[in-house]
C-alpha positions in Angstrom: -27.0 39.3 -24.6 -29.3 36.3 -24.8 -32.0 38.3 -26.6 -29.3 39.7 -29.1 -28.2 36.2 -30.0 -31.8 35.0 -30.2 -32.6 37.8 -32.7 -29.4 37.2 -34.6 -30.1 33.5 -35.0 -33.7 34.3 -36.2 -32.7 37.1 -38.6 -29.6 35.8 -40.4 -29.2 32.6 -42.4 -25.9 31.5 -40.9 -26.2 28.0 -42.3 -25.7 29.3 -45.9 -22.1 30.2 -45.1 -19.7 27.6 -46.4 -16.6 29.1 -44.8 -15.8 30.6 -41.4 -14.7 33.9 -43.1 -18.1 34.3 -44.7 -19.8 33.6 -41.4 -17.6 36.2 -39.7 -18.5 38.8 -42.3 -22.2 38.0 -42.0 -22.1 38.4 -38.2 -20.1 41.6 -38.4 -22.6 43.1 -40.8 -25.5 42.1 -38.5 -23.8 43.6 -35.5 -23.3 46.9 -37.4 -26.9 46.9 -38.5 -28.1 46.1 -35.0 -26.1 48.8 -33.3 -26.7 51.6 -35.8 -30.0 51.0 -37.6 -32.3 48.8 -35.5 -34.4 50.7 -33.0 -34.9 49.1 -29.6 -38.1 49.6 -27.5 -36.1 49.2 -24.3 -33.7 52.0 -25.2 -36.4 54.7 -25.6 -36.9 53.7 -29.2 -33.3 54.6 -30.1 -30.6 52.5 -31.7 -27.9 51.3 -29.2 -25.4 53.8 -30.7 -27.9 56.7 -30.3 -28.7 55.6 -26.8 -25.0 55.6 -25.8 -24.6 59.1 -27.3 -27.6 60.2 -25.4 -26.2 58.8 -22.1 -22.8 60.4 -22.6 -24.4 63.8 -23.4 -26.5 63.7 -20.3 
C-alpha cells in the first residue's frame, strides 16, 4: 500500500483539484488505470487485474 500511495502522489497532480469531488474523480481514475493498465514487475509483469485472474484460474 505504501508504494501505491507513493506512486499515486508522484503521478497525479492532486493540488490542482479545487473541490473534493474533483479530487475523488482523479483518484478513482488513477486507481482504475493502476489496476487495469499499469504493469507491475512484482506481479510477473502483469497488471493487478490480470494477476488476480491468473491466480483464480490456477
